N, C-alpha and C positions, 0 to 999 in steps of 0.2 A: 095978475093976482097969483101969489105963491101959496100953495096949499101946504099944510103942516106935514102931510104924508110925504110930499116931495122933499121937504127939508130933512125929515128923518131918514129918508132913503139915501141921502148923501152924507150922513154923519158917519164918521169912521172912528171906531174905538181902537186903542193901541193893541198890538198883538199880545198874546198871553206870554207868561214867563217862559214856558217851554218852547215857544216859537222864537223868543228873543235870544235865548242862550246860544243856539246855533249861529245866529247872525253875529253876535259878539265873537264867538269862536272863529268864524270865517274871517272877519276883519282883523282879528289879532294875528292869525296866521299870515295874512297879507302884510301885516306890519313887520313880521319877522322876515318875510321875503324881501320887503323893501329895504330893511336895514342890513340885509345880507348875513344875518346871524345864522340862519338855517343853512345857507350855502357854505359859510365858514365852518360850521360844525360838520357838515358832510365832507368837506374837503379834509378836515383834520382826521376824520374817520378813515378815509381812503388812504391818506398818507401814512397813518399809523399802521394800517393793515399791510401796506406795501413794505414798510420798514421792518416790521416784526417778521414778515415772511422772508425778506431778502437777507437780513443781517446774519442769521446763523450760517447759511452756506458761504457767505462772504468771509465769515470768521472761521472757516474751515470746520464747521459743525453741520455736515449735511444731514438731510432727512432720511437718507438711505445709503446703503453701500455694501461692501463685502469686506469682512475681516478674514485675513489669511493667516492660518496657524496661530491664532491668538491663544495665549496660555489659559488653561482651564484649571481652576483651583480644585484639587482633589483632597478629600478628607476621608481618612480610613474610618470605617464604621466602628472600629474598636474604640475610637476616641469618643464616640457617642454613647458608650456603655453597653453596646450590644455584643454578647459573646459570639465568637466565630461559630458558624454552622447553624445558628438559629434562623437565619434568613438566607435565601439563595444568592445574595450579593455581599461581597466583602468590602467594597469601598464605594464612595459616593462622590460625584463631581458636581460642582456648582459653576455654571457658565454665567458670569455676571454681565450680561448684555441683554437689555430689554428689546423686544421686537424682532427676535431671531426667527427667521423662516426655517423651521425645524426640518422641512423636507429637503433643504439644501445643506444640512449639517453633515460634515465629514470629519471623523476623528482620526488622529494620527498618534501611534504609540511609538515613542522613541524615533520619530521621523518616518515611520512606516504606516501606511493606511491601516486603520483598525476597523475591520468590518463589523457591522451592527448585527446583533443576534442575541438569543437567550444565553449563550455560552460566553459572550464577550461583554456587550453593554447594551442598555436599553434606555429610552427616555421615560421619565415619570409619566405614567398614564398609559404607556404601551401595554399590550397584552403580556402578562407575566411580570410586570413591574408595578410597584406600589403607586397609588394615585395620591401624590403628596403635592401640595401647593405652598410655596413660601413667598411671602410678600416681598416684592422687589427683585425676585429671582426669576429670570425668564426661562431658563432651562435647568432641569435637575436630571443628572445622569447617574445610573446605577451600573456598577461594574461587577461582573461575575467573579473576578479575581482581584487580588490585592495589587493595585497599581500605584500605591503611594510612593514607591521608589522609582517609578518611571516618569518620563516626560510625556504628558498628554496634551496635545495641541489640537486645534480645530480650525476648520474653514467653513464659513457660512455667509449667507446673505442676510441682511437685516434692514428694517425700516422703522422709523419712529412710531411708537405706539400711539393710538388714537387719543387716549387720555392725556398723554404727555404733550402731544401737538396742540390739542384744544386748550389745555391749561396755559400754554405759552401765550396765547392770545387773550384769554379771558382775564388774565391778571390786569389788563388795561380796562376792563369793563367798568370797574369801580370808578376809575378816573374819568371815564367818558360820561358816566352818570353825573358826576360832580360838574363837569364842563356844561352839560345840558342844564342843570339846575342853575348854574351861574348865568348862562346866556339867556335862558328863557324865563327865569323866575325871579332873579334878584331885584330887578327894577320894575317889575310888572305893576306893583301897587304904588310904590313911592313915585314912579314916573308920572302918574296921573296928577300928583300934587306938585311935584317939582317943576314939571313942564307946563303946568296950568291947563292941561287938557281937560281936567275935571270941570273947569268952567263951562266947557261945551257939552260934556257928558252928563253931569249930575242934574242939570235942569230938565233933561228929557224925561219922559214917562218911563224910566228904566230903573228898576230897583237895584240897589247896590249888590244885593245877593246875586242877582242875575248877571251883573257885570263881573263880579268876582268869579262866579261859576264858569262863565264863558271864557274869561281870561285864563283861568287855571286849566280848563279843558284844552285850550289852544297850546298852552305851555307843555302839557303832558303829551299832546299829539306831536308837537315838534320834537320833543325829547325821544318819544317812542320811535319816530321815523329814523332818527340818528342811531339809537341803540339797535333798532331792528336791522338797519343796513349793516351795522358792524357784525351782528350775529349771522346775518345772511352771508356776508363775506367769509366769515370763519367756516360756515357750512361748506361753501364751495371749495375753499382751500383744503379743508380737512378731507373731503371726498376725493379730491384730485391727488393730494400728497400722501395722506395716511390711509386712504382706501376705505374710510368709514367715518362714523360719528359716534362720540361717546354716548352711552345709554342715558346719561343724566344731563345731556346737553340742553334739552327742552326745559328741564327743571331749573337749570342755571338761568336760562332766559327769563323764566317766570320770576325768579328771585331778583334779577336785574331790573325788571319792570316795577316790582314792588319797591325796590330801593329807590328807583326813580320817583315814584309817588311820594315816598317819605322825604327824600332830599328836596324835591320841588315844594312840598308843603312847608318845610323848614325855611326854604328860600323865601316863600311868600310871607311867612311870619316875620322874618328879618326885614323884608321890604315894607311890612305894615308898621314896624316899630321905628325904623330910622327915617330921617328926613331928606337924605340925599342918595341919589342913584349910585354914586361912586362908593360911598361907604357901605351900602347894602351889597354891592357887587364884591367888594374886597372881603367883607366879613363872611359872606356866603362861601366864597372860594376857600378862604383860610380856615373856616369852621370845619370843613370836611377834610382838607388836605393836611392841616397842622394841629389845630386845637383839639378836636376829638381824638385823632390818632395818638396824641401825646397822653391824653387821659387813658386810652386803651393800653398804652405801653406800661403804665404803672402796674398793671396786673402781672407783668413779667417778674417784677421784683417783690411785689407784695404778696403774691400767691392768691390773690382774690380775683375770681372770674367776674368780669363786668358784663353780665348778660344784658344789662339795660342800655348798653351803648349801641346806637344805630350803625355806627361805622364798624364796630366789632361784629354785629349781626350780618353786615354786608359781606363779610368774608366768606359766607356760605356760597356766594356766587361761584367762587373758584373751588372751594373745598368739596363741594357736592360732587365734583367729578372724580374725587379720589376713591379708590376701591382697594382695600376697605377704607371707610371714612376715618380720618385721623382721630385719635383719642388724646385727651389731656395728659400731659406728662410734666415731670419736674426732674431737675438734675442739680447737683451741688458741685460748684467749682470754686476752689480756694476759700471755702467756708461760706460762700454765698449760694443761695438756692434760687434757681431760675425756673420759671414755670412757662409752659407752652399750653395755651388754651385755644379751643376751637369751638365756634358757635354750634349749638344744637339746632338742626334745621327747623324743627317745629317751633322752638322758642324764638329763633331768628325771624321767622315769618310773623309771629305774634308781635315781636318788638317793633318791626318796621311798620306794621299796620297801626299800632298804637301811636307811634310817632306821627304817621301821616294824618290820622284822624284828629289827634289832639292839636297838632300844629295848624291844620286847616281851620278847625273850629275857632281857635284863638285869633288867628289871622283875620278871619271873617268878622269877628266881633270888633277887633281893632279897626278894620277897614270901615265898618259902618259908623263908628264913632269919630273917625278922623275927619277934621274940618280943613277946608281950604283957608289958607292965610295969605294976606297981602293982596 
């Protein structure tokens, strides 16, 4: 005889939505591992890091070195409109080399070593010298006498500045995000319908919202692993080669992750609209590599700043390292006006968030309404 209490004790209810999402997330990650997409993305990351690091020295552009008696451009203060005698320095020199180790700087006047001191020359910021900073100028020299008619040369050690070194690598960050969105997002939704795996998934007591959330979480996780490895590699190389890390490096990483969210959401939207994995993959890749950048380039000739473009906003990933942050500018050439626009960091963050939220919401609605055919 079977008692009702015994029957109830063996009845199992399906796990809650919050429990199911991590399960879907785990199995989606395993799918990426089985398809070797994650391995391929990590391999691309390592290869690109190695190439970006090795190519400059191979092309005779080392990260450090010694310049011997390089010419110093000297500008007489009188050319700047300052009457003689108003300041204790008569001429100024600009050493156009970034990353100079000023403690190794030795000047020569007409081939003879020119000792440093208040009666000869001082660096900007030295005691007795003005504290002046000029963007793009590593060393500013003040001379106590008029040396405009003399040959001033210098010997010094130098190394690549941290900001310049980090920017060399982070120019690839945008492309890496696009690769991740293509690999891990472009066919995530459409694949369930094209490969007929939906016949196995949809009859289960699993809400489509749960399936969508778990798949998107897995896509973001895989992309974050790849992007995180790239940034970690840059950190190691920057510390070893440039001796430090840019102050805004962590902010750049935050913008890269936000761009990954926006790009992945758009990839899911494309995947929800199209009917084939190949078309979704191709469209996702060219959407970010070609179509949207072409739209952005219109602003160069039209003079209209396209703040609402997600690819334009993503430029902040690299520009945030600039000190000072670049400002918009225009120039006229042969009667044509060309404009250079740079994304505002705050607006860029808002733009990428709006794209991510809107694309995800629309993609989810389409996914819930989409039906298996055939």
